[in-house]
C-alpha positions in Angstrom: -4.5 11.3 9.4 -1.9 9.6 7.5 -1.1 6.6 6.3 1.8 5.9 6.1 4.1 3.5 3.8 7.4 1.8 5.4 10.4 -0.6 3.5 11.6 -2.5 5.5 9.7 -1.8 8.2 10.1 -6.5 9.3 12.7 -5.9 11.5 15.9 -3.2 13.4 15.7 0.3 12.4 12.0 0.1 10.4 10.4 -2.0 12.7 11.1 0.3 15.6 10.0 2.6 13.3 7.2 1.3 13.2 6.1 1.2 16.5 7.2 4.2 17.5 4.7 6.3 14.3 1.7 3.1 15.1 2.2 5.1 18.5 1.1 8.8 16.7 -1.9 9.7 16.7 -2.0 11.3 14.3 -1.0 7.6 11.9 -4.2 6.0 11.0 -2.3 2.9 9.3 1.0 1.4 8.5 2.2 -0.8 5.5 4.8 -2.2 5.9 6.6 -4.4 3.4 7.8 -7.8 3.2 9.0 -10.6 0.6 6.8 -13.4 1.7 3.3 -13.2 3.9 4.4 -15.6 6.6 7.3 -13.0 6.8 4.7 -10.1 7.1 2.4 -11.7 9.5 5.0 -12.7 11.9 6.5 -9.0 11.9 3.0 -7.5 12.3 2.7 -9.9 15.4 5.6 -9.1 16.9 5.3 -5.4 16.7 1.4 -5.8 17.9 2.8 -7.6 20.9 5.9 -4.5 21.1 3.8 -1.4 20.7 0.7 -2.6 22.6 -1.1 -1.2 18.9 -3.8 -3.1 17.5 -3.9 -5.2 14.9 -5.8 -3.1 12.1 -3.7 -0.3 12.8 -1.1 -2.2 10.4 -1.2 -3.5 6.7 1.1 -5.0 4.1 2.3 -5.4 1.0 4.3 -8.2 -0.6 7.4 -7.0 -2.5 11.2 -7.5 -3.4 13.3 -4.7 -4.1 15.0 -7.4 -6.6 12.5 -8.0 -8.7 11.2 -4.8 -10.4 7.5 -6.6 -11.2 6.7 -6.6 -7.9 7.5 -3.2 -6.3 5.4 -2.0 -9.3 2.7 -4.1 -8.2 3.3 -3.1 -4.7 2.7 0.3 -5.2 -0.4 -0.3 -7.3 -2.2 -2.5 -4.3 -1.6 0.7 -2.9 -4.5 3.2 -1.0 -5.3 5.6 -3.3 -3.4 8.0 -1.3 -0.2 8.1 0.7 0.4 10.3 3.3 4.4 9.4 3.8 6.3 7.1 2.9 9.8 5.8 4.3 12.3 3.9 2.0 14.0 1.6 4.3 14.9 -1.5 2.9 17.3 -2.5 1.3 21.7 -4.1 3.0 24.5 -5.4 0.6 27.0 -8.4 0.4 30.2 -8.7 -0.7 29.3 -11.0 -3.5 26.2 -8.8 -4.1 28.8 -5.5 -5.0 30.7 -8.5 -7.3 27.5 -11.0 -9.1 26.1 -8.9 -12.0 22.3 -9.8 -12.8 21.0 -10.5 -16.9 20.8 -6.8 -17.3 24.1 -6.7 -16.1 24.0 -4.3 -13.1 25.3 -5.5 -9.5 22.8 -7.0 -7.8 23.9 -4.2 -5.1 22.7 -2.3 -7.4 20.0 -4.2 -8.1 18.0 -4.2 -5.1 19.8 -1.0 -3.3 18.8 1.5 -6.5 16.5 0.2 -8.7 13.9 -2.1 -6.6 13.6 1.7 -4.5 14.1 3.3 -8.3 10.8 1.9 -9.3 8.6 2.6 -5.7 9.2 6.4 -6.4 8.4 6.1 -9.6 6.0 4.0 -9.5 4.4 6.0 -6.7 4.9 9.4 -7.7 2.9 8.0 -11.1 0.4 6.9 -8.9 -0.7 10.0 -7.7 -1.5 8.7 -4.3 1.4 10.9 -3.3 -1.0 14.4 -1.9 0.3 17.4 -2.2 2.1 17.7 1.0 3.4 14.2 1.4 7.1 13.1 2.1 9.1 10.6 0.3 11.9 10.1 2.9 14.6 7.8 1.5 17.2 6.0 3.7 21.3 7.5 3.5 23.7 5.9 5.6 26.5 8.0 7.7 28.7 5.7 5.1 28.4 8.5 3.4 31.0 9.9 3.9 34.4 9.1 4.4 34.2 7.2 7.6 37.9 6.5 8.9 37.4 4.0 12.0 35.4 2.3 9.1 38.0 1.8 6.2 41.0 1.0 7.5 42.5 4.1 7.9 41.8 5.6 4.1 39.5 7.4 2.6 37.0 6.7 0.7 37.4 7.1 -3.4 36.0 10.1 -4.8 33.1 10.2 -6.8 34.1 10.5 -10.7 31.0 12.5 -12.8 32.2 11.1 -16.0 32.3 7.1 -14.4 29.2 7.7 -13.4 27.5 5.7 -16.0 29.9 2.6 -14.7 28.8 2.7 -11.4 26.1 -0.1 -12.1 28.0 -3.1 -13.3 30.9 -2.9 -10.2 31.2 -0.2 -7.4 34.9 0.8 -6.6 37.4 -1.1 -5.7 39.1 -2.1 -2.7 42.5 -4.2 -1.5 40.6 -5.3 1.7 37.3 -7.0 0.7 35.9 -5.4 4.1 36.9 -1.6 2.6 35.7 -3.2 -0.7 32.1 -3.6 1.0 31.5 -0.9 2.7 32.6 1.3 -0.5 30.5 -0.2 -2.2 27.5 0.7 0.2 28.6 4.2 0.9 28.1 4.3 -3.6 25.6 2.7 -3.9 23.5 4.6 -1.2 25.1 7.8 -2.3 24.0 7.5 -6.3 20.5 7.2 -4.5 20.9 10.3 -2.5 22.0 11.9 -5.9 18.9 10.3 -7.7 15.8 11.5 -4.7 17.5 14.7 -4.8 16.6 15.3 -8.6 13.3 13.8 -7.5 12.9 16.6 -5.3 13.4 19.3 -7.9 10.8 16.9 -10.4 7.9 17.3 -7.6 8.2 20.6 -5.9 5.1 19.8 -4.8 6.3 16.7 -2.3 8.9 17.1 0.5 11.2 14.1 -0.5 14.9 13.9 1.8 17.8 11.5 2.9 18.0 11.1 5.9 20.2 9.5 7.7 19.8 7.2 10.7 22.7 7.3 12.1 25.5 4.6 12.5 23.3 1.8 14.5 23.9 -1.8 15.6 21.6 -4.3 13.5 22.5 -6.5 10.6 24.9 -4.6 9.3 27.7 -5.7 10.8 26.4 -9.3 10.6 27.5 -9.2 6.9 31.2 -8.8 7.9 33.1 -12.9 8.2 34.7 -14.2 11.3 36.8 -13.2 13.3 35.6 -9.5 12.6 32.6 -9.8 12.9 33.3 -10.9 16.7 34.8 -8.2 16.8 32.7 -5.8 15.8 28.9 -7.2 17.7 31.2 -7.5 21.1 30.2 -5.9 23.3 33.7 -4.1 24.1 33.1 -3.1 21.4 30.0 -1.8 20.8 30.7 0.8 24.5 34.0 2.5 22.7 32.0 2.7 19.6 28.8 4.4 21.5 31.7 6.8 23.5 33.8 7.4 20.1 29.8 8.8 18.9 30.4 5.8 16.8 26.5 4.6 17.5 22.6 5.2 18.9 20.8 3.1 19.4 17.8 1.6 17.3 15.4 3.9 18.8 16.8 6.8 18.4 17.5 5.9 14.9 14.4 4.7 14.6 13.2 8.6 15.8 15.3 10.0 13.0 12.8 8.3 11.2 10.1 9.7 12.4 10.4 12.6 13.3 11.5 13.3 9.4 7.7 11.2 8.2 5.6 13.5 11.3 7.3 16.9 12.3 5.3 19.8 11.0 9.1 22.6 11.4 10.5 19.0 9.6 10.7 21.0 6.5 11.8 24.1 7.2 15.2 23.0 8.9 16.2 20.8 6.4 15.3 21.7 2.1 13.2 20.0 0.0 16.2 17.8 -1.8 19.1 17.4 1.6 20.9 15.1 2.2 20.4 15.2 6.1 22.6 13.3 8.3 25.5 13.5 12.0 26.9 16.1 12.8 30.5 16.3 10.4 33.1 14.1 12.3 30.8 11.9 14.6 28.1 9.5 13.2 25.5 9.9 15.7 24.4 13.3 17.5 21.9 16.1 16.5 20.4 15.8 12.6 22.2 18.2 10.5 22.2 19.2 6.3 25.3 17.3 5.0 24.2 18.8 1.1 27.6 20.8 0.8 29.9 18.1 3.0 30.9 17.1 -1.1 30.3 19.4 -3.6 27.5 16.2 -6.2 25.3 16.1 -3.4 24.1 19.6 -4.5 25.5 19.3 -8.3 22.6 19.4 -10.6 24.1 18.0 -13.6 25.5 14.8 -11.4 21.8 14.8 -10.0 20.7 15.1 -13.9 23.2 12.3 -15.1 22.4 10.1 -11.8 18.3 10.0 -12.7 19.1 9.4 -16.6 21.1 6.3 -15.9 18.7 5.1 -13.1 15.8 5.2 -15.0 18.0 3.7 -17.7 18.1 0.5 -16.2 15.3 0.7 -15.0 13.8 -0.1 -18.2 16.5 -2.8 -19.1 14.1 -4.3 -16.1 10.7 -4.5 -18.9 10.1 -1.4 -16.4 8.5 1.4 -18.7 7.2 3.8 -16.0 9.8 6.1 -16.6 
């Protein structure tokens, strides 16, 4: 029987993944995270109602990805064994990409990278992940150049020489929408490289980055009007589905469940891989995209990203790395 720990399990794809996982007899407990006790309890009540699974199968810990102390404390409060961890939480906004924290990184980098970085480092250092355990990071289809969302332009090219600069400012753009998406792509890439480094450092644990695929979730709420109305309209979503740009929340969550529980998953996809949709679409069967851009399989780049992230974590007052 396995214990699952999932960040961002209170809504959207995360909540659906919790529902699907809860119905598996091999899962004994699912622990979700929330920034407040009240929202966690509300989420569990809703999940119990939808899943029909007994309430005792769920638990929660308070965790705020913007606060490294709560990240470390949450891991300390977990049971002695955590078989599966799904790092699903996180959102981004143009303001978060532009506003700096007290340590000089963007708020987006703080929550997307530093928060989950502390979760990973603290969890692995605790010894709570057993041999054969799994850590799955939520990658994103936007880590590739998705022309439909970027004004028919490619994303800025990753430059390893600028790695240390990225926490303070992601690639800029002349349009807010493209800047927002380029920022998300940037931070997801940064964390995927870090996850690959962790996989190399912890060969007895299966660690990989898995994208849920194109899904109509809260990402579309981040756009301003009138673009928000356009992308949320049923005709637009229908068109995205036909073009292979969107699939259901249930399908997206199923990718996490497969990565977390399928016995054969590590045989198809090596540890440290970037696992996404086939080239050219944001849906469809999972494929190994590690070779899509050369930096994903570049150990030097992975090492530099890990060094950079660990330095920023220490600036936040966390000495676990």
